Structure formats: structure tokens, C-alpha cells
N, C-alpha and C positions, 0 to 999 in steps of 0.2 A: 339303337344307335351304336356305332363303333367309331371312335375317334382316336387318332394317334398323333400326339405332338402337333396338333393344329395343321396337319398335312392331309389327313384323310377323314372323310365323313360319309357314313352310309345311313340313309333315311328310308325306312320301309313304309309303305302305305297301303298294301293290300296283297291278296293272293288269289290265284285262280283255282285253288282247291275246291272240290265240290262242297257246297254248304247244304246239308240235309235238314237243318232246323234253323230257326231264327236265333241269332246269338244273344239271347236275352240276358243271361248272366254276364257274358262278356261286356255288354254295354253297361249293365248295372255296376260292375266292378270298376269300370273306367270312370263312371259318374261319381262313385263314392270316393275314389282316389283323388279326383280333381276337386270335389267339394271339400274334402278334408284339407287339402293343400290351400285352397282359397279362404276357407273360413277360420283357420287357426294359425297362429304364429308358431314359430319354432319353439319359443319359450313355453307356450301352452302345450305343445305336443311332446316336449322332452320327457315327461314322466311315462309316456306311452311308447317311447323308443325302447329297443331291446338293450337292456343293461348287461354289459359283459364285465365279469369280475366281481359281481355283487350277489352271487347265488342265483337261484331259479325264480323267475317272476312270470307265472303262467299267463296272466292277462296280457303281458307284452308279447307273448308268442303270437297272439292274434293281432293286436293293434299295430305293432311295428310294420306289418306287411302293407299297411295303408298310409304310411308316412314316407315322405321323400325329401331329400336334401337338395332343394333347389329346383328351379323350373325345368332345366334340361334333364335332370334325373327323372322327373315326372313325365315329361313329354315323350321321351324316347322309350321309357318303359311302357307307356300307354300305347304308343305306336306299335311296338312289338306285340303287346297283348291283343291289339286289334287285328294283327296279322295271324297270330297263332291261335288265339282264343276260339274263333269260329271253327277252325279245323278240329279242335277237341270237342267243343260243345255240339257241333254238327253230328258227331258220331256217338256221343254218350247221353245227350240231353241235358236240360237245365239243372236238374237236381244233382246228378252225378258230377256235372261240371263244377258246381259250387263246392261239393265235397272234395273234389280233386284240388281245386284252387286253394281252399283253406287247409286241406290236409298237407299239401306240399309246403305251404308257408309255415304252418305250425310246427311240423316235424323238423324242418330246416332250422327254425329258431331254437327248438329244444336242443338239437345237436350243437348248434352254435354256442349256446350258453354253457353247455357242459364242456365243450372243447376249449373255450376261453375262460373257464371259471377261475383259473389261476393267474389271471393278469395282475401284475403288480400295480399298474395304473388303470383303474376302471375306465371304460369307455362305453360308447353306445353304437348300435347298429340299427339301420332302418331301410325300408324299400321293398318293392315287389320283385326285384331282379331275380332271385332264386326261383320264384314261381315262373317267371317268364322263361328262364333257362329250362325249367322242367317241361313247360309247354313246348318249347322249341325241340327238345329231345323227343317228346311224344309225337310231334308232327313229323320228325325225321323217321320214326318207325311207321307211322300210319299213312303218310303221304310224301315220300321222299322225292318224287319226281314232279310234284306240284310246284308251280312257280311263285316266287315272291316278287312283287313289284316294288322297286325302290329307286332312289336317286343316289348316285355316287358322285361325291364331290372330292376332287383331288387338286391340291395346289402346292406349288413349290416356287418360292421366291416370288416372281411376278407372273408366273404362269398358272392358270386355273383350268380345270377340266370338270365339266358337269355332264352327266349322262343318265337318262332314264333307262333302267335295266329290268330284265326279267331273269331271275336266277333261281335254279332249283333249290328247294328247301334243303336237300342233302348237302349242297355246296355251302349254303349260308351257315347251316349248323356246324358243318365240318370246319369251316373257317373260324367260327367263334370258339369251337372246342380247342383247336390248335392254339389260337391266340391266348385263351385262358391258361392252358397248360404252360405255354412259354412264359406268361406273366408270373405264374407260380414258381417256375424253375429259376428264372433270372431275377426275381424279386423286383419287378418293375412296379412302382407304386406300392400299394398296400398288399401284403401277402394274404391277408384274410379274405379280401373280396373275391379274387379268382378262385380260391379253394371252395368258397361257399357257392359260387356260381356252378362249379363242377359238381358239387354235391347235389344241388337242385336238379341238374341235368341227369345225374345218376338216378335220382328218385323218379324222374319222368320216364327214363328208359325202362326201369324195372316195372313201373305201373303200366306203361304202354304195351310192353311185351306180355305181361300177365293178362291184361284184359283181352288182348288179341288171341292168345292161346286158349283162354277160357271161353272164347266166342262171345264175350260181352259186347264186342264191337265187330261190325262187318265193314271192311275197307274195300270190298269189291275188287280185289286183286291189285289195289293201289299200294298196299303195304310193302315194306322193304323186303320181307321174305318172299312174297309173290314176285317181286321184281327180280331179286337175285336168282330165284329158282327157275325163272322163265315162265312161270304160270301166268303172269300178266300178258306176256307176248302171245302165249297159246290162246288165252281168252280173247285177245284182240283178233287173232287169225280166225277164230271160230265165228266171228261176226258174219263173215260171208259164206260160211259153211251151212247149208240148209239143215243137215243132220244135227250140227251143234246148236243151231237156233232152236230146233225142235227139242233137244235135250234140255236147254235152258228154260224153255217154255214149260216143259214137264216138271222141272225142278221148282219153278215158281208156282205152278198149279199145286204141286205136292205141299209146298210151304203154306199156300193159302188154305188148302184142305186141312192141314194140321192146325192152323190158326182157328179155322171155323169149328173144328172138332173140339178144341179146348174151350172155345166160347160157349158152345152148346153144353159141354160138361158143367161149366160154371152155372149157366142158367138152370140146367136140370137139377143141380145140387141145391140151388136156392129155392127152386119150386118144391123140392122135397123137404125143405126146412132142415137141410144139413149144411150149415155154413162153413164148418171146418174144412171139408173137402173142397168147397168152392174157394176158400181163402188160399189153400195150398196150391190149387191149380192156377189161380190168378198170379201167385208169386212166381210159380214156375214159368208161366207164359211170359211174364215181364222180363225174366232173365233170358229166356230163349229168343224173344222178339223185342229188342230194345226200343222199337218205335211204337209199341203197343201200350195202351193204358186202359185200365178197367173203366168202362162207361160209368158216368155219374149215377145213373139210376140203379145199376147193379151194385155199385159201390155202397150206396145208401142202404139198399136192402140187406147187403151182407153185414154192414155194421149193426143194423137193428137185430138181425138174427144172432150174430155173435154175442151181443149184449144179452139178449133173451136167454141164450144158452149158458151165460156166465163164463164164456171163453175170454177171460179178461186180457191175457197177453196178446192174443190175436186181435181182439177188438180194439185195444189201445193202438197197436201198430196200424190197423186199418184206418182208424180215425185220424191218426197223424198223417198218413198218406193222403187221405181225403182233403185235409186242410191245406196241404201243399199244392193240390191240383184244382180244387173246385171252390167256388164262392157260394153256391146254392146251399141253403141249410147250414151255413157255417156257424151261426149262433148256436143252434141246437147241438151240433157236433161238438163244439167247445164245451158246452154245458155237460153233455154226456161223457166227454173225455175227462173232465174234472171229476165227475162222480165216479167214473171207473177208477181213476187214481185213488180216490178216497176209499173205495172198496178194497184196494190193495194196500191200504195204509201208506199211501204216498201223498201226504197233504202238501208238501212243498211243491211237487210237480203239479198238483191241482191248482195251487195259488198262481203258479207261472202261467197256466192256461187261462185262468180267470183274468189275469192282468192284461191279456191280449184282447179282451172284450171291451169295446168302446161303449160305455153306458149312454153317452150323450146321443148316440144314433139309434137307440132302442126305444120301442114303445114302452109305456109305463108298466104294463103287465110283465114284460120281459125283464125290465130293470129290477123289479121287486124280487125276482128269483135269485139274483146274483148275491146280494148281501147274506142271505141265509146259507148258501153253499160256502161263501167265503168265511163266514163266522165258524162254521163247522170245521173247515180246513185249518183255520188258525188255531182252534182249540186242539185239534189232533196234532198239529205240528208242535205246539207248546208241550203237550203231553209227551210226545216222542222225545223232545229235547230234555225234559225232566227225567225221563227214564233212560237217557243215554242212547237212544235209537237215532242213528244218523242215516239220512236218506241219500241214495245215489241219485245224481241228476238224471232226468229223463230227457 
């Protein structure tokens, strides 16, 4: 939302940007923000707001991003998240979307606390606005010509104007950027808020350009660089060119051939009981083809072979990825992951994994295995603490 002295109101509600994946994390973040607002009073959430002028408070770097100061603050942040979130998630997938969402929010909070550490009168900050501005900036880079559907409301004295509009993302983001800069210069309202919005947008710009240039995202000529260079227009003109169609078909076939070749290399490596090359190829393929995921059966086989070969670092990473993506065999993977952490003298990480296992849903024979591993982990953790060995979080 943008509102200026009760004269202008903009309410976004959707976009026509191509959605390549279901916006799972976008919806989850919206639900969490709404649930926190509904379930807790401001007095209850005050300790979790970002404290400014009282030093560094790491927990608040996370929690303050899910708190909002009033219903309008919440509603319009969530509306913009619903508009820009799918644009981001559709190109990077659910896991990377979550990392980006939390990363922008946490980094902005760190900078905010450091920047305002010298306040004479301590205050608090909250909200997902900087994340939303980061997403808006990323959408500006990845889909500048996509349209945002919104309702414009303008009124002056007795006259009112209401219109359903379709406006390019580049225009929306440009308008907001200019507005925030003007607010910062002319000190309209709080100086702090527009500056932090701008910082969130800068984070989004850097991230979007970096991921695009490193080819972690494929914007199919919709990105701002393709638009500016005319590459998008040339691609559109090629649609009716038989030779261009043939070249595109050949490129797709070449990509498919490359995907198939890497898949065959992974399967062959696992058949030959050489899981390390299989793991390296799988990681490379996921970076190269962001819409590809290692099939569950191959993932399971890779984990078993990595464990058998005592390749602990790769096995731990593979098991963590497995738990993020698959439900099958999740109990056994968690148990194996806990044991792998113990083998690396990381009992705290093992206990965290065991805490995610719901014993009530397990058969009796499975339940009996957990206390033994937990007891061993607790003893190792206590021994490490006695010896002054501190474990980095996994």
C-alpha cells in the first residue's frame, strides 16, 4: 500500500508475471504473519520486536520480521508479498525463496541495530516491509515489464476516483523508490523507515543481479538487461522465424541431452559404488538446472553409500537435503543423520535432529531406538561442555 495524507491509496492484488512453481513459501509466510498478529497481543510480542539502542539481540533479527504494528501495516505488507513473492519463488524454488526471505530480513535487522545503536532514547522496530521492498527490487530486475493488478483510490475534498489498473512492475517500483528517497530527504514522518526500506531494496537489487549473472535463475529474456539490450524483442521476433524456431528447438534438445547425460552419470556412479562423484554431479546439476531435483530413490541410495564410505560431510548435507524434499524413510534418515553428527562429535546437532522426531507416531520398536541415541548424545554434549568444546550450529 502507499497512502499520502488520506488523499491517495494504492491496493495491489496480483500480477501477470509467469509463475513457474506453486508459491508455497509465499503462502506459508503470509499465514505465519497473519497467525502471529491474530494470536498474540502487542504486549506479548514486544520482547520480540527489534530493540534499537540496547545493543545486539540476535533472536529479534528473526522474530521482528513477523510482527506488525496494526492491521493496515499487516494487510498491505501481505498484499505486496502476494504480488512479488510468486515472482521470486517461481524462479528460485521454495528452499531458496525461504533463504532469501529470511536472509534479507535478518541482514536488514543486523544493520538497523548497528546503525541505531547510539540512540539516546531506546525504541523498537518491526515488520516485513524491508523484505517486501527487497522482493519488489528483485521483481524489477527479473520481470520489469510484467503487470501488477491494483486498485487506485484518489480523493480530494468531496471528489473521489477509484480505478482498477494494470501497471508495469518497473513503474510501481520506480514510484516507490522515488517516494522513499523524497521521504528521506524532506524528513516526512520517520527518517528511519524510508532509509531501511531503501536498504532492503538495495539488498534485493544486489541479490537479483548476482543470481541472474551467475545463471541461478532463467528469466527467459524477461529480465531488465534483456529488455534494455533489445534481446527480448529479438527473441519475440524470432517466434515467426522458422530458422530461429529450429535454433531454439536445438538449444532445448541440447539442454535435455545435457540433463540426461548428467542423470546417467549419477546413476552409473551409484551403480559402481562411487557415491562422491555422484554427489558432486548432483550438486552441479542442481546449480545448472534450478528446476531439477535428485529423484528420491537415487537420493536414498546416495545417502546409504556415502555413509558406508564414511564421507560424513557429504552424507550429512545429502541427508539434510533429503529431509527438506521427501517424506519417505524420513525416520531412518533422521536417525542416520543424528548418528552421523555423533560420529563427527557434534552431539548438539544430533539432539536437534532427534527433537524433530515425534515418538507418538512411531511403532514401539522404533521408539526404543531413540532414547539410546539421545542418551549418548547428551553424554557427549556434557563431556564437550566440561572440556570447553563448543559446537557450531548445524
